[in-house]
N, C-alpha and C positions, 0 to 999 in steps of 0.2 A: 212153248213157253214163250212168256214175256222176258223182255231183257230185264225187268225188275225181280222176277222170280228166278231167273238164270243167275243174277248175281247173288242173291240170297241162298241159293243151293251152292253156289260155289263157296261162298262164306262159310256156311256149315261144313260142306266138305272140309275145307282147310282146318276147322276145328276137330272134326273128328280124326282128320289124319294126322295131324301135327301138335293138338294142344289136350290129348289124353295122355295119361300116366306114360312116360317113355321109359321109365326106371324100373318098374316093377310088373308091368304088364296089367295092372287093374284098368276098369273102365272109368277112373275119375278124370276130372277134367281140370285143368288151369282156372284161374278165375279170369286171366285176361293174359294179354301179351303186348310186346312192344312193336309197333307196326313198321319200326324203321329197322330194328336189328332181327326180329321174329324170336326174341328171347321172352321166356314167361315172366309176367309181372312178379316183381320181388318185393320181400318186406324185411328190412335190416333188424334184427334183434338186438337187445343191449349188449350181447356179447360178440357183435360185430358180425354175425352168421346171417347170411341171406336165406329166409324162406322162401318158398316157392308156393304161394296159398292155393288150397283148394278147398274152398268154403262154399257147401252145398247150399248154405242160406244165401248165399250170393250167385245162385245159379238158376233159381226158380224161374226167371223169364226164360233162360237159355233154354231149360226144359221144355216149356210153353212153346218156344219158338221150333223146336225139334219135332215136337208133336203135331205142330200146325203144319210144318213143311211135309211131313210124311203124310198128312190128309189130303194136302193140295197137290201132290206130286204122285201119289200111290206108292212110293217109295219108303219101305218100313224101316229102312236103316237108321233114320233119324230118331225117330221116336225109341226103337228099340236100343240105341245107344243112350237116351236118357233112363230108360227102364233098368238098363244094366248098372248105370251109376248109383241110381235109387237102391237097387237090388244090393250093391256091395255095401252101403251104409245100414241097410237094414240087418245084415250080416254081421256087422261089426258095431251094432248098436250098445249101449251099455246095458247092464241088467235089467233095467225098469224098461227099456226101450227107447232111450233118448239117443239121437243122433247127435256124433260131432258137429255142433251147429253155431253160428251166432257171430255178434260181433267181437267176441272176446274169446272164441276158441274155434280152430280149423285145423285141417291137416296140412303139412309141410309135405306138398307131393314127394319131393327129393328123398325123403326119409321115411314115409307114411306116418311120422310122429304126430301125436295131437300137440297142438302149441298152443299159446295164448300170450298177446303181447304183455310185457311188464305193466303194472298199474291197473289192469284189468284180467287179471290171469285165469283162464281156463274155466270161465263159467258160463253157463246155459243162459242165453239171452235170445228171446223172440219179440222183435219189437218192429211192426208196421212189415212184418214178412209176407204173411197171408199164402203160405206154401201151396205148391201145386198138389194138393191132397187127393185131387181126383185120379192124377197118375200114381200115386202113391197106393191109392186101394186097388187100382189095377195090377198092381205090381206082387202087392202081398197085401189082402184085406186084414189079416188079422195083425199083422205087423204095425200097417197104418193106424188101426184103432188103438193098439198098444201105444203108440207115439203119441196120439192125442191125448191120452190120458195121463201118460208121462209128463207131457208138459204142464197139463193142469197140476199133477201131483208136485211137479219141482218147484212151481211158481206160486203156489198158494202154501202160505206158512200156518194159516189158521182158518178151517172151513167154518169154524162157529161165526167169525166174524167177517170172513171172506177177506184177509188181510194176504194182500199179494206182495211179491218180491220180484223186481226185473233181473235180479241176478240169481237164476237157479243153480241147485247143487246136483252134480251128477251123483248118480248111486243112491238115491234116495228109494227105499223099498217101495214098491208097487203092488198092491192086492186089486188085481182086476176084477175080480168077481163082485158084484154088488157095489161098484166103484161109484155109480151117480146116485145111490141108495141114502146119501149123507142127508140129514135135514136141512131144510132151508128155514132160515129166520126172517120173517117179513117184517118185524119190527126194529130190525138193526138201527141203533143210533145214527142220525144224519151227520156226515162230516165226524165220522169216529175217529179218535187218534189210534195211531198204530206206528211201527217201526218201520214196515214195508210200505212204501207208497204204490198206490192204485193207478198209476198214469194209463192213460186211455190208450196208448200206443203198445201197452202190454196186454191189459184187460181185453182189448178189442181182438188181438189175435186169438186169445183164449175162446171168445164168443164165437168167432168164425169157424174155429175149429171143431168146437162142440157142435154147432150148428150143422155144419157137414156131416159130420158124423151121425147125428141124430137121424138125418134124412137118409142117408146112404147103407146105414147096415142095419138090418133088422134086429130086434132086442135092444138097440141102444139108444132108443127113441128118449129115454129121460136126459141124454147130454142136451138134447134141444131144450130141455127144461132149465137147465142148469145155463146154458148160452143166454135165454131169456132173462133169468133172475139176475147173472151178471152184468147185463145191459141194463136192467132195472134199475141197478145201483147207481148208475151214472145218471139215468134220467130223473130219479128220485132226488138227485142232489143239485139239478140244476137251480139258479137263482128264483124263487117262487115269483116275484113280479115280473120277470121277463122271460122265463125260459131259457135263459143263456148259461153255457157251461155243460157239464164240467170236465177239466182235464183231469180231475182224481176224485175219487169219492170219499177219502179220508184225509186226514191232516197228521203230519208227523208228531209223535209224541215227544215233549220237551224231556231230555234225559238229564241234562246238565245245565248249568247256566252259561250263558253264551261270554265269550270274551269281550272285554270293553276296549280293546283296541281293535278299531275296523280294520286294521293292515294284518292282523294276525291270519296266517295262512288257513285257518279252519273256519274263519269268522262265519262263513257263508254255509256251513255244514247244517244238514237237517236237524241233526239231533239236538238242537238248542230250540226245536220248536219250530212252527210255522214260519217259513221265509218270507213270505209275503207280508204276513202279518208283522214281524221284525221289522221288516224295511219299511212299510207304507201303513200301517196301522195307524199311527198318530194323526195322520191327514185324511185317511180314507174310512176309517171304521171298521166296521165288522164285515163289510165285503171283501176287505184286503185279506183273502185267502189264499193259499197256493192253488186249490180248487177251482177258484173262481178269477183267475188269471186269464185274461184274453189278449195279451199282447205278448210280443217277444222280440229282443233286443237284437238278437243275433238273426240274421235273414235267413241262414242256410241250415239253423238248427231245426230237428224233425219235431220240435214240441210246439208250444203256442196254439193260436186257435186253427191254423191250418191241420194241425194234430188231430184236433178234433173233427173239423168241418171238412177236411180234405181227405187223407186217406182211410180214417177210422170210418167216415159216413160212407164214403164210396164202397168200402169193404161190407158194410152193414147191407147197403143197399143192393148190391149185387148177391148177397147171401139171400136177403129177403126175397128177391127175383126169383132165386134158384128154388127156395122153399115153397114159394107160390102161397097157398092158403095159409098155411103153417107161418109164413113170415110177416103176417099183417101187423103184429105189433112191431116187430122191428123196422118195417118199413114206415109206419106211423111215427115212430120216436125219432128215427134219422131223418125225415122229411120236416117233420116240426121243429126240430133243433136246428137244422141248417136254415129254414126259412126265418126263425127267429133272428139269428144272428147276422143274416145279411140285410134284415129290416133295420137292425140297430149300427152295424158296423162297416156296411158296402157304401163306399163313395163312389157312384157309377161316371160322375164328371172325370175323375183321376184315375179310375181301377184300383183304388186303394181301401185299405180297411184302418178304421179308427182303432186306435188303443184303447182299452177300457177292463174294467173289471166287470163282473157279471151283473151288476145294475144298470150295465148301459149308457153309462155316462161318459161322453168323450173326454181322454185325458189329453188330448193332443196340446203340446207346447208345454204342459205342466214339467215342472222340474223336480228331479230327485233329490229328497231333502239329506239322505245318508246312503252311504255304500251298503250294499247287500247283494244277495245271489242273483237279482235282476239287474244289477249293473253300478256303477260309480255315482257317489254323490256330483251333484250337476249334471248328470245326464238329462235329457229332455225326451218326453213321450214323444214318438214321432208315426205318422201314419206310415204304413207299409205297402208296397204294391202286391195285389193278390197274386196267388200263382196259379199256373195251370191245372193243378190237382184239384183246386177247388172249383175250378171252372167246370172239369170234368165230372166231379161229384154234383154239381149244380144242374148240368145238364141229364144226368142219370137220374136224379131226383124229379126232376120234371117230366121225364120220359115215364117214369114208373108213376108218378101220382096225377099227373096233368094240371098241376096247379098254374094258373095264369101268373099268380105273382111270382113264382119262380121264372116262368118264360122271359119276365120283363128283365130280371138280373141277367139271364142267359144271353138276351140281346146285347146288353149294353157291354157284358164281359167280351162277346164277339167281336163288337166294333173295336174294343179297345186291344183286343190281341189282334188285330190285322184281317179280321176274317170277314170284311164287309159290313153292308147294311142288311142286317136281319129285320123281320117285319114283326113290331109286337102286336099287332092286330091279328095276323094270320102266319102262323109258322111254316104253313106250306108255302107261301109267297114271298120270299124274301126279295129285297129291292135291288134289281140290277144285277148285273153280272158278279160272281163271288169270285175272288182270285186271292190266293194265300200269300201272305207277305213273310210269313216265318216257316223254318223248318222244324218242327217239333211234333215227337212221335205222341205227347199227350194232348194236343189240339186234334191230331188225326184221329184218336181215339173219340174224341168229344163231338166233332164232326160227324163221324160214323155213327154215332149213337143217335144223333138227329136225322141222319138220312135214313136210317131204319125206321125210325119212329114216323117220320111224316111221309116218306115214300117220295119226297120232293127232289127229281133230278138235279137241281141247282147245288144240293148240298153233298151229292156224289161227286160232282164236277168239283168242288169244292175239295174234297178229300183227294181226288187225283191230282188237284194241284200241290196240296200239302206234301203227299207222296213223291211227286216229281222233285220238290224243291229238297226234301229228305235225300233222295238219291244225290241230288247235284251237291249239296252241301255236306252231307256226311259219308258218302262211300268213295272211302279212299284207300289206295293200297289193298284191295280186295276184303277189307274190313269196314265197319262202321266207327267213326270216331266223331266227336261234336263239331272238327274243322280239320281242314288239311294240315294243320300245324300241330294237332295235337298228337301225342306219341302213344298212347295206349288205349288200346280197344277193351273196353269191358265186357265181357261175353253176355253179362246180365242186362246190360241196356236193352231198351224197347223199341228201336227204330226197325230192327227186323221183325219183330212180333206185329207191329203195327203195320208195316206193308203189307205182311200176310194177312192181316184183318181186312185191308182194303181190298187186296185180290179176291178174298174169300168172298166179301160184299158184293163186288162186281160179278162175281159169278153166281149170286144167290144164295150161298151157303155159308153166312157168315157163323153160325153154330158148328161149323167144323173147325175153327180155330178157338183155342183155350181164351177165354176172358183175362184181360188185364187187370189185375188187383193192386200191384205196387211194386216201387222201385225200392224197397226197404233194406235189401243186402248191403253190409258195409263191414269193414274191420276198422277197431278202435283200440288204441293204446299207444305205448311209447315205442319209439324207434331210436337207433341210434345214427346221427349224422355226421357229416363228414370229419368233422373237428372231434369227434368221439364222444359228444355231449348227447343228451337225450331231449328228444322232442314228441309230445303227446299228439298224435294225429288220426285223422280219418282217411282212409284210402279214397273215399268217393271226393274229400274235399282236398287233398294234398298228394295225391298220386295221379290219379286219373287225368286231372285238370292240366296235367303238364304239358307243355308245348315247346316246340324247337324255336330258337330265336329268329 
């Protein structure tokens, strides 16, 4: 065993021995732990009670890691632990087959109660999660198929118009027989009005799940037809002249007149109509629609162009690869969309993206004329650094399509991310030795993708150097943390999975490790802070980044 694998095994052993349900003997996991005190991560509700979260939506990468560890060590206990947790959730699903899941609904492991933070209370949300369905099918194929249908059932409010809701309701009746036989309407209005908004980071999770179901289960082939039909809604709503967008394929219906006072607490709500049109329409005209927004003001938000071209594109590409010939449409749509956006938006000299609507016009430096959903009056459109998920999706698009134009972007991004001088003219012949300067799991996944595609030893050497830096920077106190000063280990973070992918690639068996899909798990809502007041937070932004002084 290598020292790297030994460390990961010890890490997993600690989780199995100390961070499964100590109160009731269930096979459930905590979401994370305090690496200094050993206590599980806590969420203080508005009554002042500390919940101890066990959110299966925030454990999908943990389960992939455990399955990978069993594959590489031959010890079945790791994968069996993940399967046992999934089985428990299947046995405790709601009548429709939904699991206690998402950003606003999870288990308090201390009581086994289903809980949800105030302000976002106990709704089903699937958003950039792309669960480990393969393992779910291994545990119970019927329950996994029912779960996927239940997800579609609770997040589609109107099948005639394909109206989505990001907050699904538990307990909605599900009729499994003939579920996919509903009619598809090819002539639906482009950018039709709806109450529920078809955010791509919800719709794409449905696309992903139905695509896998259609491939994996005989008799469920029509699920793939619905995956393609849903994906087509986003493609047909791209801006015609550029092929850019879209973040959603409909727009919010105006249900009442907006307040005239910009300081009104509900001024930015969607039931006053399209929020981009209200804020930017006078200056930018018909392109100022929520669907065609390709900028974001909050760099940590999961929306914006990275929501389209990062996680969502990556998931569609990996699904298309898995589907083979049946995935050709999804592959082409994903690659075409990403290539168009990089053409208009990417600035290779600075590794930034231009703010724009889907007409492709650069908005950099222009001032907001009024307050709205996207920010305050006087704010200025700024270019933002590209993130590593976009790099990984671009690498994956190149390996799947072989398009030279994408490789040029890959080379520019690699240099900006400190991965050395790659060769625009010849992917198999990078310029000079490649040595990593960052400890980043997503970069490691990307470099391994290139190493497998090209077969060039230099990329595998680069991958090893990233792995060594991850061990040096992130392996502390027997856990994985962003730095030595970070307090909490989030079990769903991807360091261990990336390192196991490296080990498997070095052994010549990368297929033994489940593929990375997303870092989508989170909890979002109100907590009580020390003075007794409330604060709306996200665990991945406000708890796990905490450090010691």
